[in-house]
DSSP file (Angstrom, degrees, kcal/mol; ACC not computed):
  #  RESIDUE AA STRUCTURE BP1 BP2  ACC     N-H-->O    O-->H-N    N-H-->O    O-->H-N    TCO  KAPPA ALPHA  PHI   PSI    X-CA   Y-CA   Z-CA
    1    1 A M              0   0    0      0, 0.0     2,-0.1     0, 0.0   130,-0.1   0.000 360.0 360.0 360.0 156.1   96.7   96.1   86.2
    2    2 A A        -     0   0    0    128,-0.3     2,-0.2   106,-0.2     3,-0.0  -0.369 360.0-131.8 -66.1 138.6   97.7   99.6   87.1
    3    3 A E        -     0   0    0      1,-0.1     2,-0.3    -2,-0.1    -1,-0.1  -0.477  35.7 -87.1 -83.4 163.0  101.4  100.5   86.7
    4    4 A I        +     0   0    0     -2,-0.2    -1,-0.1     4,-0.0     3,-0.0  -0.542  57.6 158.7 -73.8 132.7  103.2  102.3   89.5
    5    5 A H    >   -     0   0    0     -2,-0.3     3,-2.0    -3,-0.0    -3,-0.0  -0.976  51.7-106.3-150.5 157.1  102.9  106.1   89.4
    6    6 A P  T 3  S+     0   0    0      0, 0.0    39,-0.3     0, 0.0    -2,-0.0   0.769 116.8  52.8 -59.3 -29.4  103.3  108.9   92.0
    7    7 A A  T 3  S+     0   0    0     37,-0.2     2,-0.1     2,-0.1    37,-0.1   0.436  80.7 125.2 -86.6   2.1   99.6  109.7   92.3
    8    8 A Q    <   -     0   0    0     -3,-2.0    37,-2.0     1,-0.1     2,-0.5  -0.398  60.5-131.9 -65.2 133.3   98.8  106.0   93.0
    9    9 A R  E     -a   45   0A   0     35,-0.2    99,-2.4    -2,-0.1   100,-2.2  -0.763  29.0-167.3 -91.1 129.0   96.8  105.5   96.2
   10   10 A V  E     -ab  46 109A   0     35,-3.0    37,-3.3    -2,-0.5    38,-1.2  -0.922  19.6-165.2-125.3 140.0   98.3  102.7   98.4
   11   11 A A  E     -ab  48 110A   0     98,-2.1   100,-3.2    -2,-0.4     2,-0.5  -0.988  13.5-156.2-117.1 134.4   97.2  100.7  101.5
   12   12 A V  E     -ab  49 111A   0     36,-2.5    38,-3.0    -2,-0.4     2,-0.5  -0.953   8.6-173.6-114.3 121.9   99.9   98.8  103.4
   13   13 A L  E     -ab  50 112A   0     98,-3.1   100,-2.9    -2,-0.5     2,-0.6  -0.953   7.4-165.2-120.0 112.1   98.7   95.8  105.4
   14   14 A A  E     -ab  51 113A   0     36,-3.1    38,-2.9    -2,-0.5     2,-1.5  -0.873  16.1-152.3-108.3 118.5  101.4   94.2  107.6
   15   15 A D  E  >  -a   52   0A   0     98,-2.4     4,-2.5    -2,-0.6     3,-0.3  -0.689  18.7-174.4 -83.1  86.6  101.0   90.8  109.1
   16   16 A A  H  > S+     0   0    0     -2,-1.5     4,-2.7    36,-1.2     5,-0.2   0.827  77.3  55.1 -60.3 -36.3  103.3   91.5  112.1
   17   17 A Q  H  > S+     0   0    0     35,-0.7     4,-2.2     2,-0.2    -1,-0.2   0.938 111.3  44.1 -61.9 -47.6  103.2   87.9  113.4
   18   18 A N  H  > S+     0   0    0     -3,-0.3     4,-2.3     1,-0.2    -2,-0.2   0.918 115.3  48.2 -64.4 -44.5  104.3   86.4  110.1
   19   19 A L  H  X S+     0   0    0     -4,-2.5     4,-2.9    94,-0.3     5,-0.3   0.896 110.5  52.1 -63.8 -40.1  107.0   89.0  109.6
   20   20 A Y  H  X S+     0   0    0     -4,-2.7     4,-2.2    -5,-0.2     5,-0.2   0.956 112.4  43.6 -61.3 -51.3  108.3   88.5  113.1
   21   21 A H  H  X S+     0   0    0     -4,-2.2     4,-2.4     1,-0.2     5,-0.2   0.894 116.8  47.0 -65.2 -39.2  108.6   84.8  112.8
   22   22 A S  H  X S+     0   0    0     -4,-2.3     4,-2.3    -5,-0.2     5,-0.4   0.938 113.1  47.2 -67.2 -46.5  110.2   85.0  109.3
   23   23 A S  H  X>S+     0   0    0     -4,-2.9     4,-1.8    -5,-0.2     6,-1.4   0.862 117.1  44.1 -65.6 -34.5  112.7   87.7  110.2
   24   24 A H  H  X5S+     0   0    0     -4,-2.2     4,-1.0    -5,-0.3    -1,-0.2   0.904 115.6  45.1 -77.3 -41.4  113.7   85.9  113.4
   25   25 A S  H  <5S+     0   0    0     -4,-2.4    -2,-0.2    -5,-0.2    -3,-0.2   0.858 125.7  31.8 -71.7 -32.4  114.0   82.4  111.9
   26   26 A L  H  <5S+     0   0    0     -4,-2.3    -2,-0.2    -5,-0.2    -3,-0.2   0.815 140.9   9.1 -92.9 -33.4  115.8   83.5  108.8
   27   27 A H  H  <5S-     0   0    0     -4,-1.8    -3,-0.2    -5,-0.4    -2,-0.1   0.456  83.2-127.8-129.6  -5.2  117.9   86.5  110.0
   28   28 A S  S  <<S+     0   0    0     -4,-1.0     2,-0.3    -5,-0.5    -4,-0.3   0.856  76.2 107.0  53.6  37.7  117.6   86.6  113.8
   29   29 A Q        -     0   0    0     -6,-1.4     2,-0.2    -9,-0.1    -1,-0.2  -0.905  69.7-112.2-138.4 164.6  116.6   90.2  113.5
   30   30 A N        -     0   0    0     -2,-0.3   135,-2.9    -3,-0.1     2,-0.3  -0.640  37.3-102.1 -94.5 156.9  113.5   92.4  113.8
   31   31 A V  B     -F  164   0B   0    133,-0.2     2,-1.1    -2,-0.2   133,-0.3  -0.590  23.4-133.8 -76.1 137.8  111.8   94.2  111.0
   32   32 A D     >  -     0   0    0    131,-3.0     4,-2.5    -2,-0.3     5,-0.2  -0.817  22.5-170.3 -90.1  97.5  112.4   97.9  110.7
   33   33 A Y  H  > S+     0   0    0     -2,-1.1     4,-2.3     1,-0.2    -1,-0.2   0.779  80.4  57.1 -68.1 -27.2  108.8   99.1  110.2
   34   34 A A  H  > S+     0   0    0      2,-0.2     4,-2.0     1,-0.2    -1,-0.2   0.939 112.2  41.8 -66.1 -45.5  109.8  102.6  109.3
   35   35 A E  H  > S+     0   0    0      2,-0.2     4,-2.6     1,-0.2    -2,-0.2   0.873 113.0  54.2 -68.1 -37.4  112.0  101.4  106.5
   36   36 A L  H  X S+     0   0    0     -4,-2.5     4,-2.5     2,-0.2     5,-0.2   0.926 108.5  48.8 -61.7 -44.2  109.3   98.8  105.5
   37   37 A L  H  X S+     0   0    0     -4,-2.3     4,-2.4     1,-0.2     5,-0.3   0.924 112.0  48.7 -63.1 -44.0  106.7  101.5  105.2
   38   38 A D  H  X S+     0   0    0     -4,-2.0     4,-2.3     1,-0.2     5,-0.3   0.919 113.3  47.7 -59.9 -43.5  109.0  103.7  103.1
   39   39 A A  H  < S+     0   0    0     -4,-2.6    -2,-0.2     1,-0.2    -1,-0.2   0.884 114.1  45.7 -67.2 -39.0  109.8  100.8  100.8
   40   40 A T  H  < S+     0   0    0     -4,-2.5    -1,-0.2    -5,-0.2    -2,-0.2   0.882 115.3  45.1 -74.6 -37.5  106.2   99.7  100.3
   41   41 A V  H >< S-     0   0    0     -4,-2.4     3,-1.8    -5,-0.2    -2,-0.2   0.909  82.8-173.4 -72.7 -41.8  104.8  103.2   99.7
   42   42 A D  T 3< S-     0   0    0     -4,-2.3    -3,-0.1    -5,-0.3     3,-0.1   0.858  72.2 -46.9  52.9  45.2  107.7  104.0   97.3
   43   43 A G  T 3  S+     0   0    0     -5,-0.3    -1,-0.3     1,-0.2     2,-0.1   0.476 110.8 121.5  81.5   1.6  106.8  107.7   96.8
   44   44 A R  S <  S-     0   0    0     -3,-1.8     2,-0.7     1,-0.1    -1,-0.2  -0.312  75.9 -79.2 -90.7 178.0  103.1  107.1   96.2
   45   45 A E  E     -a    9   0A   0    -37,-2.0   -35,-3.0   -39,-0.3     2,-0.6  -0.693  42.2-144.2 -83.8 113.4  100.2  108.4   98.2
   46   46 A L  E     +a   10   0A   0     -2,-0.7   -35,-0.2   -37,-0.2     3,-0.1  -0.674  23.8 173.5 -79.9 120.2   99.7  106.5  101.4
   47   47 A V  E     -     0   0A   0    -37,-3.3     2,-0.3    -2,-0.6   -36,-0.2   0.846  68.1 -11.8 -89.9 -44.3   96.0  106.1  102.2
   48   48 A R  E     -a   11   0A   0    -38,-1.2   -36,-2.5     2,-0.0     2,-0.4  -0.964  51.2-163.4-161.0 140.0   96.3  103.8  105.2
   49   49 A A  E     -a   12   0A   0     23,-0.4    25,-3.1    -2,-0.3     2,-0.4  -0.995  16.3-177.8-126.9 124.5   98.9  101.6  106.9
   50   50 A I  E     -ac  13  74A   0    -38,-3.0   -36,-3.1    -2,-0.4     2,-0.5  -0.984  13.1-162.5-127.4 130.7   97.8   98.9  109.3
   51   51 A A  E     -ac  14  75A   0     23,-2.7    25,-2.7    -2,-0.4     2,-0.7  -0.960  13.5-148.8-109.8 126.1  100.0   96.6  111.3
   52   52 A Y  E     +ac  15  76A   0    -38,-2.9   -36,-1.2    -2,-0.5   -35,-0.7  -0.849  26.9 176.4 -98.7 114.8   98.1   93.5  112.7
   53   53 A V  E     - c   0  77A   0     23,-3.1    25,-2.0    -2,-0.7     2,-0.5  -0.806  26.6-133.7-124.2 159.3   99.7   92.5  116.0
   54   54 A I  E     - c   0  78A   0     -2,-0.3     2,-0.7    23,-0.2    25,-0.2  -0.939  16.7-136.4-113.1 130.8   99.1   89.9  118.7
   55   55 A R  E     + c   0  79A   0     23,-3.0    25,-1.8    -2,-0.5    22,-0.0  -0.790  32.3 163.5 -86.4 118.1   99.1   90.8  122.4
   56   56 A A        -     0   0    0     -2,-0.7    -1,-0.1    23,-0.1    23,-0.1   0.191  56.4-108.6-120.4  13.1  101.1   88.1  124.1
   57   57 A D        +     0   0    0      1,-0.2    -2,-0.1     2,-0.0    22,-0.0   0.861  62.8 155.7  60.4  39.5  101.8   89.9  127.4
   58   58 A S    >   -     0   0    0      1,-0.1     3,-1.3     0, 0.0     4,-0.4  -0.707  52.5-115.8 -91.9 152.5  105.5   90.4  126.8
   59   59 A P  T 3  S+     0   0    0      0, 0.0     3,-0.2     0, 0.0     4,-0.2   0.774 108.4  39.7 -61.1 -30.2  107.2   93.2  128.6
   60   60 A Q  T 3> S+     0   0    0      1,-0.2     4,-1.6     2,-0.1     3,-0.2   0.402  85.8  95.8-102.0   3.3  108.1   95.3  125.5
   61   61 A E  H <> S+     0   0    0     -3,-1.3     4,-2.7     1,-0.2     5,-0.2   0.865  79.5  55.5 -69.2 -34.3  105.0   94.9  123.4
   62   62 A E  H  > S+     0   0    0     -4,-0.4     4,-2.2     1,-0.2    -1,-0.2   0.899 108.9  48.4 -64.0 -38.4  103.3   98.1  124.4
   63   63 A S  H  > S+     0   0    0     -4,-0.2     4,-2.2     2,-0.2    -1,-0.2   0.854 110.9  52.1 -68.7 -32.4  106.3  100.2  123.4
   64   64 A F  H  X S+     0   0    0     -4,-1.6     4,-2.3     2,-0.2    -2,-0.2   0.930 109.1  49.0 -65.5 -45.7  106.4   98.3  120.1
   65   65 A F  H  X S+     0   0    0     -4,-2.7     4,-1.8     1,-0.2    -2,-0.2   0.908 112.8  48.1 -60.0 -42.2  102.7   99.1  119.5
   66   66 A E  H  X S+     0   0    0     -4,-2.2     4,-2.4     1,-0.2    -1,-0.2   0.891 109.0  53.2 -66.3 -39.8  103.3  102.7  120.3
   67   67 A A  H  X S+     0   0    0     -4,-2.2     4,-2.0     2,-0.2    -2,-0.2   0.897 106.1  53.8 -62.8 -40.3  106.4  102.8  118.0
   68   68 A L  H  X>S+     0   0    0     -4,-2.3     5,-2.5     1,-0.2     4,-1.4   0.926 109.6  48.0 -58.0 -44.8  104.2  101.4  115.1
   69   69 A R  H  <5S+     0   0    0     -4,-1.8     3,-0.2     1,-0.2    -2,-0.2   0.908 109.7  52.4 -63.1 -42.2  101.8  104.3  115.7
   70   70 A D  H  <5S+     0   0    0     -4,-2.4    -1,-0.2     1,-0.2    -2,-0.2   0.844 107.3  53.1 -62.8 -33.9  104.6  106.8  115.7
   71   71 A I  H  <5S-     0   0    0     -4,-2.0    -1,-0.2    -5,-0.2    -2,-0.2   0.815 129.1 -94.4 -70.6 -31.4  105.9  105.5  112.4
   72   72 A G  T  <5S+     0   0    0     -4,-1.4   -23,-0.4     1,-0.4     2,-0.3   0.429  82.7 126.1 128.2   3.8  102.5  105.9  110.8
   73   73 A F      < -     0   0    0     -5,-2.5     2,-0.6    -6,-0.2    -1,-0.4  -0.689  57.1-132.8 -88.6 144.2  100.9  102.5  111.2
   74   74 A E  E     -c   50   0A   0    -25,-3.1   -23,-2.7    -2,-0.3     2,-0.7  -0.871  28.0-140.4 -84.7 125.2   97.5  101.9  112.8
   75   75 A A  E     -c   51   0A   0     -2,-0.6     2,-0.6   -25,-0.2   -23,-0.2  -0.818  14.7-165.6 -94.6 116.3   98.1   99.1  115.2
   76   76 A K  E     -c   52   0A   0    -25,-2.7   -23,-3.1    -2,-0.7     2,-0.4  -0.904  15.3-159.8 -98.9 123.6   95.2   96.6  115.3
   77   77 A I  E     -c   53   0A   0     -2,-0.6     2,-0.4   -25,-0.2   -23,-0.2  -0.882  14.4-176.3-115.7 132.8   95.7   94.4  118.3
   78   78 A K  E     -c   54   0A   0    -25,-2.0   -23,-3.0    -2,-0.4     2,-0.2  -0.985  25.6-124.7-124.9 136.7   94.3   91.0  119.1
   79   79 A D  E     -c   55   0A   0     -2,-0.4     2,-0.2   -25,-0.2   -23,-0.1  -0.548  30.6-110.4 -76.8 144.2   94.7   89.0  122.3
   80   80 A I        -     0   0    0    -25,-1.8     2,-0.5    -2,-0.2    10,-0.2  -0.523  31.7-135.0 -71.3 140.5   96.2   85.5  122.0
   81   81 A K  E     -G   89   0C   0      8,-2.5     8,-2.2    -2,-0.2     2,-0.5  -0.856  12.7-159.0-102.9 131.9   93.6   82.9  122.9
   82   82 A T  E     -G   88   0C   0     -2,-0.5     6,-0.2     6,-0.2     2,-0.1  -0.945  12.8-150.6-109.9 127.8   94.5   80.0  125.1
   83   83 A F    >   -     0   0    0      4,-3.1     3,-2.5    -2,-0.5     0, 0.0  -0.453  30.8 -98.8 -94.3 167.3   92.3   76.9  124.9
   84   84 A G  T 3  S+     0   0    0      1,-0.3    -1,-0.1    -2,-0.1    -2,-0.0   0.776 122.5  55.9 -55.8 -31.3   91.5   74.3  127.5
   85   85 A D  T 3  S-     0   0    0      2,-0.1    -1,-0.3     1,-0.0     3,-0.1   0.417 121.5-106.2 -84.0   3.1   94.1   71.9  126.2
   86   86 A G  S <  S+     0   0    0     -3,-2.5    -2,-0.1     1,-0.3    -1,-0.0   0.286  76.8 135.1  91.8 -10.5   96.8   74.6  126.6
   87   87 A S        -     0   0    0     -5,-0.1    -4,-3.1     1,-0.0     2,-0.3  -0.350  42.2-147.0 -70.7 155.5   97.1   75.3  122.9
   88   88 A K  E     -G   82   0C   0     -6,-0.2     2,-0.3    -3,-0.1    -6,-0.2  -0.925  16.2-179.8-126.1 148.9   97.2   78.9  121.8
   89   89 A K  E     +G   81   0C   0     -8,-2.2    -8,-2.5    -2,-0.3     2,-0.2  -0.994  12.3 151.7-149.9 140.6   96.0   80.6  118.7
   90   90 A A        +     0   0    0     -2,-0.3     2,-0.3   -10,-0.2   -10,-0.1  -0.761  13.1 148.1-166.0 121.1   96.0   84.1  117.3
   91   91 A D        -     0   0    0     -2,-0.2     4,-0.1   -38,-0.1     3,-0.1  -0.983  36.5-147.1-151.7 163.5   95.9   85.2  113.7
   92   92 A W     >  +     0   0    0     -2,-0.3     4,-3.2     1,-0.1     5,-0.3   0.138  57.2 121.4-115.6  16.2   94.6   88.1  111.7
   93   93 A D  H  > S+     0   0    0      1,-0.2     4,-2.2     2,-0.2     5,-0.2   0.900  81.5  40.8 -53.6 -48.6   93.8   86.3  108.3
   94   94 A V  H  > S+     0   0    0      2,-0.2     4,-2.7     1,-0.2    -1,-0.2   0.923 116.7  49.8 -67.3 -43.0   90.1   87.2  108.3
   95   95 A G  H  > S+     0   0    0      2,-0.2     4,-2.3     1,-0.2    -2,-0.2   0.905 111.9  47.4 -62.6 -42.7   90.7   90.7  109.6
   96   96 A I  H  X S+     0   0    0     -4,-3.2     4,-2.5     2,-0.2    -1,-0.2   0.926 113.3  49.1 -63.6 -44.4   93.4   91.5  107.0
   97   97 A S  H  X S+     0   0    0     -4,-2.2     4,-2.4    -5,-0.3    -2,-0.2   0.920 111.5  48.1 -63.4 -44.1   91.2   90.1  104.3
   98   98 A L  H  X S+     0   0    0     -4,-2.7     4,-2.3     1,-0.2    -1,-0.2   0.921 113.0  48.1 -63.5 -43.1   88.2   92.1  105.3
   99   99 A D  H  X S+     0   0    0     -4,-2.3     4,-2.9    -5,-0.2    -2,-0.2   0.909 111.1  51.2 -63.6 -41.1   90.2   95.3  105.6
  100  100 A A  H  X S+     0   0    0     -4,-2.5     4,-1.4     2,-0.2    -2,-0.2   0.919 111.6  46.4 -62.5 -43.8   91.8   94.7  102.1
  101  101 A V  H  < S+     0   0    0     -4,-2.4     4,-0.4     2,-0.2    -1,-0.2   0.904 114.8  47.6 -65.9 -40.8   88.4   94.2  100.5
  102  102 A T  H >< S+     0   0    0     -4,-2.3     3,-0.9     1,-0.2    -2,-0.2   0.918 114.0  46.4 -65.3 -43.9   87.0   97.3  102.2
  103  103 A L  H >X S+     0   0    0     -4,-2.9     3,-2.4     1,-0.2     4,-0.9   0.711  90.9  84.1 -72.4 -20.2   90.0   99.4  101.3
  104  104 A A  T 3< S+     0   0    0     -4,-1.4     3,-0.4     1,-0.3    -1,-0.2   0.794  86.1  56.4 -55.4 -30.4   90.0   98.2   97.6
  105  105 A E  T <4 S+     0   0    0     -3,-0.9    -1,-0.3    -4,-0.4    -2,-0.2   0.674 112.3  41.9 -73.7 -16.2   87.4  100.8   96.8
  106  106 A K  T <4 S+     0   0    0     -3,-2.4     2,-0.3    -4,-0.2    -2,-0.2   0.458 111.7  52.5-111.6  -4.6   89.6  103.6   98.0
  107  107 A V     <  -     0   0    0     -4,-0.9   -97,-0.2    -3,-0.4     3,-0.1  -0.856  57.1-147.2-132.7 164.6   93.0  102.6   96.7
  108  108 A D  S    S+     0   0    0    -99,-2.4    24,-2.8    -2,-0.3     2,-0.4   0.701  90.2  31.1 -95.4 -28.8   94.8  101.6   93.5
  109  109 A T  E     -bd  10 132A   0   -100,-2.2   -98,-2.1    22,-0.2     2,-0.5  -0.994  59.1-160.8-136.9 136.6   97.3   99.2   95.2
  110  110 A V  E     -bd  11 133A   0     22,-2.6    24,-2.3    -2,-0.4     2,-0.6  -0.983  12.9-157.9-112.6 126.4   97.2   97.0   98.3
  111  111 A V  E     -bd  12 134A   0   -100,-3.2   -98,-3.1    -2,-0.5     2,-0.6  -0.926   5.0-161.2-105.1 117.6  100.6   96.0   99.6
  112  112 A L  E     -bd  13 135A   0     22,-3.0    24,-2.6    -2,-0.6     2,-0.9  -0.878   4.1-159.5 -98.8 122.4  100.4   92.8  101.7
  113  113 A C  E     +bd  14 136A   0   -100,-2.9   -98,-2.4    -2,-0.6     2,-0.3  -0.812  56.0  85.8-103.1  92.4  103.5   92.3  104.0
  114  114 A T        -     0   0    0     22,-1.1    -2,-0.1    -2,-0.9   -98,-0.1  -0.966  64.8-140.2-171.9 166.7  103.3   88.6  104.7
  115  115 A G        +     0   0    0     -2,-0.3    28,-2.5  -100,-0.1     2,-0.4   0.262  58.4 130.2-120.6   7.0  104.4   85.3  103.4
  116  116 A D    >   -     0   0    0     26,-0.2     3,-1.8     1,-0.2    26,-0.1  -0.496  49.2-153.6 -73.4 116.4  101.2   83.5  104.2
  117  117 A G  G >  S+     0   0    0     -2,-0.4     3,-2.0     1,-0.3     4,-0.3   0.659  85.6  81.8 -63.8 -16.9   99.8   81.5  101.3
  118  118 A D  G 3  S+     0   0    0      1,-0.3     3,-0.5     2,-0.1     4,-0.4   0.724  84.9  62.3 -59.9 -19.7   96.3   81.8  102.8
  119  119 A F  G <> S+     0   0    0     -3,-1.8     4,-2.2     1,-0.2    -1,-0.3   0.434  74.5  91.8 -87.8   1.7   96.2   85.3  101.2
  120  120 A S  H <> S+     0   0    0     -3,-2.0     4,-2.1     1,-0.2    -1,-0.2   0.907  86.2  50.6 -63.4 -40.2   96.5   84.0   97.6
  121  121 A R  H  > S+     0   0    0     -3,-0.5     4,-2.2    -4,-0.3    -1,-0.2   0.893 108.2  53.3 -63.3 -39.2   92.8   83.9   97.2
  122  122 A L  H  > S+     0   0    0     -4,-0.4     4,-2.8     2,-0.2     5,-0.2   0.914 106.7  52.7 -60.1 -43.3   92.6   87.5   98.5
  123  123 A C  H  X S+     0   0    0     -4,-2.2     4,-2.6     1,-0.2     5,-0.2   0.928 108.5  49.7 -58.9 -46.1   95.1   88.5   95.8
  124  124 A H  H  X S+     0   0    0     -4,-2.1     4,-2.1     1,-0.2    -1,-0.2   0.916 112.3  48.2 -59.4 -43.5   93.0   86.9   93.1
  125  125 A H  H  X S+     0   0    0     -4,-2.2     4,-1.6     2,-0.2    -2,-0.2   0.946 112.5  47.1 -63.2 -49.1   89.9   88.7   94.3
  126  126 A L  H  <>S+     0   0    0     -4,-2.8     5,-2.5     1,-0.2    -2,-0.2   0.905 112.6  49.4 -61.2 -42.4   91.6   92.2   94.6
  127  127 A R  H ><5S+     0   0    0     -4,-2.6     3,-1.6     1,-0.2    -1,-0.2   0.888 107.3  55.0 -65.1 -38.4   93.1   91.8   91.1
  128  128 A H  H 3<5S+     0   0    0     -4,-2.1    -1,-0.2     1,-0.3    -2,-0.2   0.841 105.6  53.8 -60.9 -33.0   89.8   90.8   89.7
  129  129 A E  T 3<5S-     0   0    0     -4,-1.6    -1,-0.3    -5,-0.1    -2,-0.2   0.421 126.5-103.1 -82.0   1.0   88.4   94.1   91.2
  130  130 A G  T < 5S+     0   0    0     -3,-1.6     2,-0.5     1,-0.3  -128,-0.3   0.603  77.5 135.7  89.5  12.6   91.2   96.1   89.4
  131  131 A V      < -     0   0    0     -5,-2.5    -1,-0.3    -6,-0.2     2,-0.2  -0.809  54.7-127.0 -96.7 131.6   93.4   96.6   92.4
  132  132 A R  E     -d  109   0A   0    -24,-2.8   -22,-2.6    -2,-0.5     2,-0.5  -0.564  24.4-154.0 -71.9 137.7   97.1   96.1   92.0
  133  133 A V  E     -d  110   0A   0     -2,-0.2    18,-2.4   -24,-0.2    19,-1.3  -0.973  13.1-177.4-121.8 123.6   98.5   93.7   94.7
  134  134 A E  E     -de 111 152A   0    -24,-2.3   -22,-3.0    -2,-0.5     2,-0.5  -0.938  10.2-155.1-116.2 141.0  102.1   93.8   95.8
  135  135 A V  E     -de 112 153A   0     17,-2.5    19,-2.8    -2,-0.4     2,-0.5  -0.967   6.3-168.3-118.8 130.8  103.6   91.4   98.3
  136  136 A F  E     +de 113 154A   0    -24,-2.6   -22,-1.1    -2,-0.5     2,-0.3  -0.983  35.5 123.5-113.2 122.7  106.5   92.0  100.6
  137  137 A G  E     - e   0 155A   0     17,-2.1    19,-3.1    -2,-0.5     2,-0.6  -0.960  66.8 -80.6-163.4 175.2  107.9   89.0  102.3
  138  138 A F    >   -     0   0    0     -2,-0.3     3,-2.2    17,-0.2     4,-0.4  -0.823  36.8-142.9 -90.3 118.7  110.9   86.8  102.8
  139  139 A R  G >  S+     0   0    0     -2,-0.6     3,-1.2     1,-0.3    -1,-0.2   0.848  97.7  59.4 -52.2 -40.3  111.2   84.5   99.8
  140  140 A A  G 3  S+     0   0    0      1,-0.3    -1,-0.3    -3,-0.1   -25,-0.0   0.715 118.6  29.6 -64.6 -19.8  112.5   81.6  101.9
  141  141 A S  G <  S+     0   0    0     -3,-2.2     2,-0.5     2,-0.1    -1,-0.3   0.150  96.4 104.5-126.4  19.0  109.2   81.7  103.9
  142  142 A T  S <  S-     0   0    0     -3,-1.2   -26,-0.2    -4,-0.4   -27,-0.1  -0.885  74.7-114.4-104.8 131.6  106.7   83.0  101.4
  143  143 A A    >>  -     0   0    0    -28,-2.5     4,-1.8    -2,-0.5     3,-0.7  -0.356  15.2-133.7 -64.1 136.1  104.3   80.6   99.8
  144  144 A D  H 3> S+     0   0    0      1,-0.2     4,-2.5     2,-0.2     5,-0.2   0.869 106.0  57.3 -57.3 -38.8  104.7   80.1   96.1
  145  145 A E  H 3> S+     0   0    0      1,-0.2     4,-1.3     2,-0.2    -1,-0.2   0.812 104.7  51.7 -66.4 -28.8  101.0   80.5   95.5
  146  146 A L  H <> S+     0   0    0     -3,-0.7     4,-1.1     2,-0.2    -1,-0.2   0.921 110.4  47.6 -71.0 -44.3  101.1   83.9   97.2
  147  147 A I  H >< S+     0   0    0     -4,-1.8     3,-0.6     1,-0.2    -2,-0.2   0.924 112.9  49.2 -60.5 -44.6  103.9   85.1   94.9
  148  148 A A  H 3< S+     0   0    0     -4,-2.5    -1,-0.2     1,-0.2    -2,-0.2   0.815 109.4  52.5 -65.6 -30.8  102.1   83.8   91.8
  149  149 A A  H 3< S+     0   0    0     -4,-1.3    -1,-0.2    -5,-0.2    -2,-0.2   0.683  97.7  81.2 -80.9 -18.4   98.8   85.5   92.8
  150  150 A A  S << S-     0   0    0     -4,-1.1   -16,-0.2    -3,-0.6     3,-0.1  -0.457  76.6-132.8 -88.4 158.8  100.4   89.0   93.3
  151  151 A D  S    S+     0   0    0    -18,-2.4     2,-0.3     1,-0.3   -17,-0.2   0.817  93.9   9.3 -73.0 -32.1  101.2   91.5   90.6
  152  152 A D  E     -e  134   0A   0    -19,-1.3   -17,-2.5     2,-0.0     2,-0.4  -0.996  63.8-158.2-150.9 144.8  104.6   92.0   92.2
  153  153 A F  E     -e  135   0A   0     -2,-0.3     2,-0.5   -19,-0.2   -17,-0.2  -0.994   3.9-163.8-126.6 132.7  106.7   90.4   94.9
  154  154 A T  E     -e  136   0A   0    -19,-2.8   -17,-2.1    -2,-0.4     2,-0.8  -0.975  17.1-139.3-116.1 123.3  109.6   92.0   96.8
  155  155 A D  E >>  -e  137   0A   0     -2,-0.5     3,-1.0   -19,-0.2     4,-0.5  -0.714   9.2-164.3 -82.8 108.6  111.9   89.7   98.7
  156  156 A M  G >4 S+     0   0    0    -19,-3.1     3,-0.7    -2,-0.8     7,-0.3   0.765  87.1  67.3 -64.8 -24.4  112.7   91.4  102.0
  157  157 A G  G >4 S+     0   0    0    -20,-0.4     3,-1.0     1,-0.2    -1,-0.3   0.836  97.2  52.5 -64.0 -32.4  115.6   89.0  102.4
  158  158 A E  G <4 S+     0   0    0     -3,-1.0    -1,-0.2     1,-0.2    -2,-0.2   0.650 114.6  42.9 -75.9 -14.9  117.3   90.7   99.5
  159  159 A R  G XX S+     0   0    0     -3,-0.7     4,-2.3    -4,-0.5     3,-2.1   0.045  75.6 127.9-113.3  22.5  116.8   94.1  101.3
  160  160 A A  H <>  +     0   0    0     -3,-1.0     4,-1.4     1,-0.3    -1,-0.1   0.823  66.5  60.2 -53.0 -37.6  117.8   92.8  104.7
  161  161 A E  H 34 S+     0   0    0      1,-0.2    -1,-0.3    -3,-0.2    -2,-0.1   0.762 117.1  31.1 -65.4 -23.0  120.3   95.6  105.3
  162  162 A S  H <4 S+     0   0    0     -3,-2.1    -2,-0.2    -6,-0.2    -1,-0.2   0.736 123.5  41.6-106.5 -26.6  117.5   98.2  104.9
  163  163 A V  H  < S+     0   0    0     -4,-2.3  -131,-3.0    -7,-0.3     2,-0.4   0.434 105.0  68.9-104.4   2.0  114.4   96.5  106.3
  164  164 A L  B  <   F   31   0B   0     -4,-1.4  -133,-0.2    -5,-0.3    -7,-0.0  -0.908 360.0 360.0-118.8 150.1  115.8   94.8  109.3
  165  165 A L              0   0    0   -135,-2.9  -134,-0.1    -2,-0.4    -1,-0.1   0.422 360.0 360.0 -89.6 360.0  117.2   96.2  112.5
């Protein structure tokens, strides 16, 4: 796999739902997306940064979406679905995977900001295609299979003072 170098082209894909739940359950804090973007890019050439968010009709979410855009993320927004039995569902797994596969032709590295083990197969595919895969997540809530499938894992819990608000 490609080693890190300044001319490396990077795409950052942030699973905001996963990061939110992990940062709140483990640290009772929010993610500092500006610091996260700086840490993931690490001086390399940013091709695209996408934050995948869920619209849940909370009062402050529109300002959060706008703040993501101001930081440099493209905010992809999905409405939460409520089913007849009252259950709710919203996730971006397929959307993140499709974007990662599409971007793989244009970048050297894909950085996945999530702890969701469902992305381990995506990591294997990207690496097979010659793309370096880095994962940023909270170790305590990141699936072992995701860590094993990536070229590199960064524990956001060890960087809590810089990546959390």
